[in-house]
N, C-alpha and C positions, 0 to 999 in steps of 0.2 A: 360494247356490242351486247344489245339487252334490247328483250321483247312488253318487257316490263316499263311502261312508262315514270311513275314514280322514282326507280332504282335510278336509270339512266339519267333523271334530274335534278335527283340528289348527288349524282357523282357526278356530271359536270357543273354543278356548282361546285363544288370543296375544288374540282380541279382549275376552273375559270377564278374562283378565292386564291387558291397559290400563284396565280401566272399564267394555267396552261393555254392554249384552245384549245376545245372540246369537238370533237365531231358526234355526233347520236348516230347510229344504227340501230335495228331493231331487226333485220334479217340478216342473216349469215346469206342469202344469194351476194348480199351486198357490198361486205368487206372484201371478195382480192382486189376486185377495179379499182375501191378505193382503196385502198394498199394501193398501186399504183398510178395512179391517179396525182391521189397527194400528198402518197409517203412517209406516212405517220411515227412517229417517236417511237409509241407505243399504241400496244391493243391492251384493250382491256374487255376479257371476253365471256361472256354467260355460259356458262355448259347446257345448259335446256334452251336451245332455241327456237322456234315453229317446222321452222324447214329444215337446219341439220342442226348437229349435235354442236357441240362447243370444243370437244374432245376430234368430230371428221373436219371441224374448221381448220384448227390447228396445221391439223396433216394436210393439209390442202396450204395450207400459208407454208409449211416447211417445204414442201414440194415447191415451190415459186423458184425460180431464174433469179440470183443472184442484181443486187443486193434485199429482193423484197425478201428469200426466205429469215432471211436475218432479226427481221421486228420482233425486238420484245415481245411478249407476247405474259400477258395475267391473266390466271383464269378467275372470276368471279361466283359463284356459286352459293346455296345454299343446300349445296351436296355434303354433309361432313364427314363419310362410310374414309376408312383404311381406304377401303379399296378404290374411291373417286379422288383422294389425292394421290394414293401413289401413277392413278395411269395421267394425272394431267401435272 
């Protein structure tokens, strides 16, 4: 999930090169529905999205019913301050 098309495309290419199927989303609003419909093995999540923060989205995913709340999440972000790392 990334609103920067160039970054999302590079990540998609790397994942597909490693034989993973990648589904690109650019808006946080799409994520919860997609988790239920697609059951992804992993969510790569940008922290700074236009409609909701990645932190908030992560909290919403963790509040979902089983088994969706257990979906692994990795944050991808340009933020590098210690507080951002701790919060993630």
